C-alpha positions in Angstrom: 32.7 -98.5 88.6 32.3 -94.8 89.6 32.2 -94.5 93.4 29.4 -92.1 94.4 30.7 -89.5 97.0 29.6 -89.0 99.9 30.3 -86.3 102.6 28.9 -86.3 106.4 28.1 -83.2 108.4 28.0 -83.9 112.6 30.2 -86.6 114.0 28.1 -87.1 117.1 27.1 -90.7 118.1 24.5 -91.1 115.1 26.9 -89.7 113.1 29.3 -92.0 113.5 27.0 -94.9 113.1 26.5 -94.0 109.7 30.4 -93.4 109.4 31.1 -96.3 110.3 28.3 -98.7 107.7 29.2 -96.2 105.1 33.6 -96.6 105.3 33.0 -100.4 105.8 30.2 -102.0 104.6 29.6 -100.3 101.4 32.0 -100.9 98.2 29.9 -98.6 95.7 30.6 -94.9 97.2 33.5 -93.0 98.9 33.8 -91.0 101.8 35.3 -88.2 100.5 35.2 -85.5 103.4 33.1 -84.8 106.9 33.0 -82.0 108.7 32.2 -81.1 112.3 33.5 -78.3 115.2 35.3 -80.9 117.1 38.7 -80.1 117.1 39.9 -84.2 116.7 37.9 -84.7 113.3 41.3 -84.7 111.9 42.4 -88.0 113.6 38.6 -89.3 113.1 39.7 -88.7 109.0 42.8 -90.5 109.6 41.0 -93.1 111.2 38.8 -94.3 108.0 41.5 -92.4 105.3 39.0 -90.1 104.3 40.9 -87.4 102.1 39.1 -84.0 103.4 38.0 -82.8 107.0 36.7 -79.7 108.0 35.4 -77.9 111.0 32.9 -75.5 109.0 29.8 -77.2 107.0 30.0 -74.7 104.3 33.7 -76.1 103.5 32.2 -79.7 102.9 29.0 -78.3 101.1 31.5 -76.1 98.5 33.5 -79.2 97.8 32.5 -79.3 94.4 33.3 -83.4 93.9 30.7 -84.5 97.0 27.1 -85.8 95.6 25.7 -86.6 98.5 25.5 -85.5 102.2 24.9 -87.1 105.5 23.4 -84.6 107.9 23.9 -85.6 111.5 24.2 -82.0 112.3 22.1 -81.1 116.0 18.8 -80.3 115.1 18.5 -76.7 114.9 21.1 -76.9 112.2 19.0 -79.1 110.1 17.2 -76.6 108.2 20.2 -74.4 107.6 22.5 -77.5 106.4 19.6 -78.8 103.9 19.0 -75.4 102.2 22.6 -74.6 101.7 23.1 -78.4 100.3 19.8 -78.2 98.2 20.9 -75.2 96.7 24.6 -76.9 95.9 22.5 -79.6 94.2 23.9 -82.2 96.9 21.6 -85.4 97.6 20.9 -85.1 101.0 19.8 -87.5 103.6 18.9 -85.7 107.0 18.2 -87.2 110.2 15.0 -86.4 111.9 13.3 -83.4 112.6 14.1 -80.9 109.6 13.4 -78.6 112.2 10.7 -77.6 115.0 9.0 -75.2 113.7 6.3 -75.6 111.1 7.2 -72.6 109.6 10.8 -73.1 109.3 9.9 -76.5 107.8 8.0 -75.0 105.1 11.1 -72.7 104.2 12.5 -76.2 103.7 10.1 -77.7 101.6 9.8 -75.0 99.3 13.5 -75.0 98.4 13.7 -78.5 98.1 10.5 -78.0 95.7 12.5 -75.2 93.7 15.4 -77.2 93.2 13.9 -80.5 92.7 15.6 -82.6 95.3 14.0 -85.0 97.6 15.3 -85.3 101.3 15.4 -88.6 102.7 14.7 -87.9 106.1 16.0 -90.8 108.6 12.9 -92.2 110.3 15.1 -95.3 110.8 12.6 -97.5 112.3 10.8 -98.0 109.1 13.9 -99.9 108.2 13.9 -102.5 111.2 13.2 -105.8 109.9 10.5 -106.7 112.2 8.5 -103.6 111.6 9.2 -103.8 107.9 7.1 -106.9 108.2 4.2 -105.9 109.8 4.3 -103.6 107.6 3.9 -106.4 104.9 1.4 -108.3 106.1 -0.7 -105.0 106.8 -0.5 -104.0 103.5 -1.4 -107.1 101.6 -4.4 -107.0 103.4 -3.9 -110.3 105.5 -5.9 -108.0 109.1 -7.9 -106.9 106.8 -9.4 -103.2 107.6 -7.0 -101.6 110.7 -9.3 -100.8 113.3 -6.8 -100.6 116.5 -3.0 -99.7 116.5 -1.0 -99.9 119.5 2.8 -99.0 119.7 4.7 -99.0 123.0 7.9 -97.2 123.0 9.7 -97.0 125.9 13.4 -96.3 126.6 15.7 -97.4 129.6 16.7 -93.9 131.1 16.1 -90.5 130.0 18.4 -88.3 127.8 20.5 -85.9 130.1 19.3 -82.5 131.1 21.0 -80.5 128.5 19.6 -82.6 125.7 15.9 -82.4 127.3 16.5 -78.2 126.9 16.7 -78.4 123.3 14.7 -81.4 121.7 11.6 -79.8 122.0 9.9 -81.9 124.6 9.1 -85.5 124.7 6.2 -85.6 121.9 8.8 -84.0 119.4 12.3 -86.5 120.0 10.9 -89.1 121.4 6.9 -90.1 120.0 7.6 -88.5 116.8 9.0 -92.0 115.8 5.7 -93.4 116.6 3.9 -90.9 115.1 5.8 -91.9 111.7 5.4 -95.7 112.2 1.3 -95.1 112.9 1.3 -93.6 109.2 3.6 -95.8 107.9 1.8 -99.1 109.1 -1.6 -97.7 107.9 -0.7 -96.1 105.1 -3.1 -93.6 106.1 -3.1 -89.8 107.8 -3.8 -88.9 111.3 -7.0 -86.5 111.6 -7.1 -86.2 115.5 -4.8 -86.5 118.5 -5.4 -86.6 122.7 -2.4 -86.8 124.6 -2.2 -86.7 128.0 1.4 -86.6 129.8 3.3 -86.5 133.4 6.4 -86.8 135.0 6.7 -90.0 137.3 10.9 -90.3 137.6 12.6 -86.5 137.8 11.8 -83.1 138.9 14.4 -81.4 136.6 12.5 -82.5 133.7 9.1 -80.8 134.8 11.5 -77.8 135.5 12.6 -77.6 132.1 8.6 -77.7 131.1 8.9 -81.4 129.8 7.2 -84.9 130.7 8.9 -88.1 130.6 5.9 -90.4 130.4 2.5 -89.9 128.4 -0.4 -91.8 126.4 -1.2 -90.4 123.1 -4.7 -91.6 121.1 -4.2 -91.0 117.6 -7.5 -90.9 115.1 -7.3 -91.9 111.4 -9.1 -90.8 108.8 -10.8 -94.0 108.7 -11.9 -94.1 112.3 -9.3 -96.6 113.4 -7.4 -95.8 116.3 -3.9 -96.0 117.4 -2.7 -95.8 121.2 1.0 -95.0 121.8 2.2 -95.1 125.2 5.6 -93.6 126.1 7.9 -93.3 129.0 11.9 -91.8 129.0 12.6 -94.8 132.6 11.4 -98.3 131.4 13.8 -99.9 134.3 14.0 -103.5 131.9 15.8 -101.8 128.7 14.5 -100.6 126.0 10.5 -101.9 125.2 9.7 -100.8 121.5 6.6 -103.2 120.4 3.8 -102.8 117.8 0.6 -104.8 117.3 -2.0 -104.0 114.6 -5.6 -105.5 115.2 -7.7 -105.3 112.0 -11.2 -107.2 111.0 -9.2 -110.5 109.9 -6.7 -110.6 112.3 -3.7 -109.4 114.6 0.4 -109.3 113.7 2.7 -107.6 115.6 6.0 -107.3 116.7 7.7 -108.4 120.0 11.3 -106.4 121.9 14.1 -107.5 120.5 16.0 -109.1 123.5 19.8 -109.6 124.5 19.2 -113.4 123.3 16.4 -115.7 122.8 17.1 -118.1 126.0 14.2 -119.2 128.4 14.6 -121.3 131.8 11.7 -122.6 133.1 11.9 -124.6 136.7 9.6 -125.5 139.9 9.5 -121.4 140.4 8.4 -120.4 137.3 10.5 -119.0 134.4 13.3 -117.3 133.2 14.3 -115.4 130.4 16.4 -112.2 128.9 15.6 -108.7 128.7 14.9 -106.2 125.9 18.1 -104.3 124.8 19.0 -101.6 127.0 20.7 -99.1 123.9 18.7 -97.6 121.2 22.1 -97.9 118.7 21.9 -102.0 119.7 18.4 -102.3 118.9 18.5 -100.4 115.9 21.6 -101.0 114.5 20.0 -103.4 111.6 18.0 -100.2 110.9 20.3 -97.8 110.7 22.5 -100.1 107.9 19.3 -100.7 106.0 18.2 -97.0 105.6 21.6 -96.0 104.3 21.8 -98.8 102.0 18.4 -97.7 100.7 19.9 -94.5 100.6 22.2 -95.3 98.2 20.4 -97.6 96.4 17.8 -94.3 95.6 20.8 -92.5 94.3 22.5 -95.1 92.1 18.4 -96.0 90.7 17.2 -92.7 90.1 14.7 -93.5 92.9 12.2 -91.2 94.8 13.2 -91.7 99.1 10.4 -93.7 100.7 10.8 -91.4 103.5 10.5 -87.3 102.5 10.2 -84.0 104.0 6.7 -84.2 103.3 6.5 -87.5 106.2 8.7 -84.9 108.5 5.9 -82.3 108.0 3.3 -84.6 108.9 4.9 -85.8 112.0 5.9 -82.6 113.5 2.3 -81.3 113.0 0.9 -84.4 114.9 3.5 -83.5 117.6 2.8 -80.1 117.7 -0.7 -81.4 118.2 -0.1 -83.4 120.9 1.6 -80.4 122.9 -1.5 -78.7 122.1 -3.7 -81.7 123.4 -2.3 -81.8 126.6 -1.5 -78.3 127.3 -5.0 -77.6 126.3 -6.2 -80.8 128.0 -8.8 -81.3 124.2 -8.4 -83.4 121.4 -6.8 -81.7 118.4 -7.1 -81.6 115.0 -4.0 -81.8 112.6 -6.4 -79.0 110.4 -5.8 -76.7 113.6 -1.6 -76.8 112.7 -1.6 -77.0 109.3 
């Protein structure tokens, strides 16, 4: 059986998750090369028996034996790396977002269209088993016509200020997952955004022009509403819930806990807290999304999440920023 030759660009936290999954859980692929500016990349290549390692992304892309590239480099390099891989004829898996600029994303999409390559954009929460089950129930029509979707997405603690400075803000690095989930679950487009945000936890976040707490209301094309609440600091752990209310019923997904124990006594009840790190909470989704990418390559299928999804999520995020700044509802048509 011919193995698909992979290259991985960027070996930070997410890159190492994909490296570990690809190296240990799939027999039909081979990692031919990795690239990162880290001078210790040689040791990582040795650990996983990878024959080629580069400190330069161009060397990886120019390796003619590589068929598929997994891009996990910092966000500011995504657009450049996607374009170079596309022009080299590689199949592309890239972490979100493509870029923080609509103009740049439009240029990326133009190149992808010209070379006829569909990008697999890694909105990993689509591949979480619980959220996928909610999607299946909604798609079958069991809840009827969607009227309200509620999404709670709260992190245990804020990221470093160094990350805040380059992230594009809460709406573009955190809420963007929830914007994509709203489109994914509802199978409808968002037409209007109303967002409010404040800082409760860290004055340094405010000094760097960002917020740590937000409530966002999205209006879908059928006038259904999506209410999203975000916080960068939930004292009890990683809080990830979704609920869909419709004309026939309701479905949803609760938090994934460390374990399922519970205890009752005369004083009350006790149970486990939610997961406290995103790599634990979404370990299955990271595996499932890279598995889906491999299946697309083997079966010559279009990716289930692509550049259009990235464009729309970014547009919603920019509308949310505009809404908060101007204290008004913003139509997506104002952004795109």
